[in-house]
N, C-alpha and C positions, 0 to 999 in steps of 0.2 A: 116756499116749499123747503121743509127741513126734514131730517130724520132724527128720531129720538132714541135714547137707550131702550125705552119700552119697545120700540119697533125692532130693535136688534134682539131683545129677549123673545119677542113673538116669533121672529124669524128662526131663532134657535129651536123653539118648540116645533115649528112647522116643518123644518127640514131634518129633524132628528130621524136617524135611520136611513136617510137618503144620501148623506155625505159622510166622509170619514172624519173622525177626530184624529187629526194628524199629530205625529210626535213632536215634542219639544226636546231637543238634544243639547245638553250642556257640553260645549266644546272647550271651555276654559273656565276659570273661576268667575270671570266677568261676562262671558259671551255665551248666549244660547241661540241655537238655530231653531226656528219654527219651520218644520219641514212640510210646507204646504205643496211642494212639488209632488208629494205622495198622494195628493187628492185624486179623486176620479178624473180621468182624462188629462192628468198631468199638470193641473194648476188649481188655484183657489176658486176659479170662476163658477164651478157648479153650485157653490153655496148661494150666490145671488140668483143664478138661473132657476134653481129649484124654488127659491122663495118667490120669485116672480111668477112662475108657472102655477105653483100651488095656490098662491094668493088669488090669481086670476080664476083658477078652477073653483075656488070657494065662492067667487062672485058670479060664476056662470059665464065667464069671459073666455074660457079656453074651449074652443069649438073644434069641429072637424076641419076647419081651415088651417089649424095648427099654428105654427110659430114661424116668424121671420126675424132674423138677426143679421147684423153687420159686424164684421170682426176682422182684425189682422190675423186671427187664428184661434186664440184660447177662448175668447168669449163665444165664438161660434161652436167650438168643440163642446163647451159646457151646455149651450142651448140645444145642440143636437143630442147630446147624451141625455139631458133631462127630458127632452121631448120623446125620445125613444123609450125611456123608462116609464113615461106616463101614457104612451100609446098614441101620440099625436105626431103628424108630419112636421118636418122642419125644412125650411129653405134658408140657406146661409149665404150672404153676400160677402165676398172677400176681395181685396185688391188683387190685380193680376200678378203682382210680385209677392204674394203671400208665400211663406215657406212651403215647399213641396211636401214635407212630412205632415204638416198640419192639414193641408188640402186632402192628402191621401187619407188621413185619419178621419176627416169629416165624412168622407164617402163610406168608410167602414161603419160609420154610425148611422147609415141610411139617410143621410141628409142630401137634399138637392143643393148642389153647390153652384153658385153663380159668381163668376169672376168679372169684376168691373172696376175701372179706375186704377190709379196708381197709388192711392193711399186710402186710409180708413174713411176719411171724410166723404170721399166720392162713393165708396161702397155703401156708406150709411144713407146718403141721399137716395140711392137706388132702392135700398131696403125700405125706407119710409114710403116711397111712392108705391112699392109693391104691396106693402101692408095696407095702405089706404084703399088700393084697388081691390084687394082680395078679402079684407076683413080678418086677416090673420092677426094674431097677437104679436106686437112688436116687442122684442126683448133688446133693450139697449145694452151696450157693452159696459157702461159705467154710470150713467146719469139717470137712473130711475130709483125712487125710494126703496123699492123692494130689493133691487140689486145692491144698493149700498148697505142696507140692513143685513142682507145675507152675508156679504163679505165681512161685516162687523162681528160675526160670530167667531171669527179668529181671535179677536180681542177677548171675548168671554172665555174661550178655551185657555188663553194665556194666563188669565187670572187664576184659573184652576190648576194649571200645570207648572207654572214657574213660581218658585218661592221667593217672591220679591224681585222686582226689576224697576229700573228707572226710566229707560228709554226703549222705544221700538223703532227700528229702521225699516222703512217701507218703500218699495219701488213705486214710482208714480208715472202713470200714463195720463189717462183722463181723470184719475183721482178717486174712483169708486172704492178702491181698497183702503187708501189712507183715510178717507172720510168715514168709512164704516168702522175701522179700528179705533180712530180717534173718538168717535161717538160712543163706542162700547167702553172705552177706558176712562173717558172723562178726565178728571184730574188725578187719576191713579198713576199715570206715567206720561212722560213726554213722548210725542210721536213726531218723527222727523222723516220727511220725504227725501228720497235719493233719485236723481235723474241723470241721464247722460248729458254731457255738454251739448250734444247735437240735438237733444230733444228736451229743452228746459221749460216745459209748459207751465208747471207750478211756479218755478223760479221767476219767470218773467211776469206771471200774473201777480205774484206777491209784490214784485218791484213796482208794478204799475198801479196796484191797488184796485184793479178792476179786471174783468175778463178780457183777454186779448188773444188774437190769433198769433200763433208762433210757427215759424218754419221748423220742421222736424226732419231728421234723417239719421243715418248711422246704423250700426249693427243691431241695435235693440228696437228699431222703429216698428218692427212687426208687432211687438207687444206694448211698447211705450211710445207709440207714435201719434198720439192724439194731438191735433193742432190747437185745440182749445180745451181748457179745463172744464169739467162739468160744473153746472151751477150748484149742485149739492156739495161738491168738493170745495167750491169757493166759499160757501156758507160755513162749512166745517173749518176751513182754514182760518176764517175770521173768529169763529167761536172758540177754537181750541189753540189759537196762536201757533199754527203750524209753520214750520220753516222747511227750506229745501237746501240740499247741498248737491253739487254737481261733480261728476266723475268723467274723465276723458276716455276715449275709445280704448286706448292701450291698457288702461287700468281695468276696464271691463273684461277684456280678453284675458289678462293675467289672472284676475280673480276667478274667472270661469275655469281656467285650467287648474288653478290651485284647489278649487272645490272638488275637482275630479281627482287630482293626484293625492290630496291629503285626506279627503273624506269620502271618496268614491261617489260623489254626487254629480250626475250629468245634468247640467242645467242650461237653459237658454240664456242668451246674453242679457235679456231684460231681468232675469232672476239673479244675475251675478252683480248687479249694480250696488246692492246693499252691502255685500261683502267687500266690494271694491272701495266703498266709502271708508271702511275700517282700515283696509290695507294701505290706502294712500294718505290717510289722515284727513281726508275731506271732512270726515266726522271724527273728532278727537274725544276720547273718553277722559273724563275727569277722574281724579283719584277715587277708587272704590265704586265708580259707576258701573251698574249692571245693565247690559244691553241685550235686547232680543233682535236678532237679524231674521226677518221674514224671507225665506227662500221660496219663491212663489211659483216657479214654473220649470217643467222638465221637457217641454216639447221642442226637441232639438235633434240635430243629426250628430250622433256620437262620433262619427268619423272626423268631424271638424275639431275635436278636442286634441290637444297636443301636450 
């Protein structure tokens, strides 16, 4: 099972008018921010969610039973938002430790929220069982072709918005975002994953050369806490020679605060990892290299910024 650039192009046509074309902000001669935190419900996730739901609707698979999804927060928000916009019910399974702002936001989107387990994997198992019993459409957080293709539309936008770039830094949890962007860009640019040291899912998988389970934790685990890389992301990693760099907790905190003080961007910890990679030198620019930093999520408590 793979995702092709044609799938990404089809997704772009399908979701046009449903999602925002987010800005690309050049912050230095060599660094551009892709401000995906300005997407509907505060993250890139609606791109994949709309593609999944609209594709299912085209096939007659989106019924009155609605949608079921599992999420640490952002994927659930996206599924709930897309479901509300398309007029179908959504039931979202989240871990019991999911951030309170994300849970509260889910409820404002009319979702039925079910809290179960201590991490995403446990919530996902419960969601799969519920979908099988009810006949609802299961929307995966990162490992479905329609989800990956939808996230890849960010890459297509970058090709239109940024006048030449060499590298894109992408936060990695389960890998749907990096797989989609890499597929969209092909050999047009290098795509590098950035992960917290305490959630090195892609990093460990690349080292092992196969899919492995990884212990995850830390400040960004609510959005980057997948224990196992998605199969589609693993295929993309092999096809596009993806690599991963790791950043420590203290660097994520510092980058998040700097994004607020320097650029007035209030981001969640998972969205700060890409900027942290530049600040710490975990990813070092070569002479003249032009890099895009994907800033992917804003669902955070602003009172925790300092």
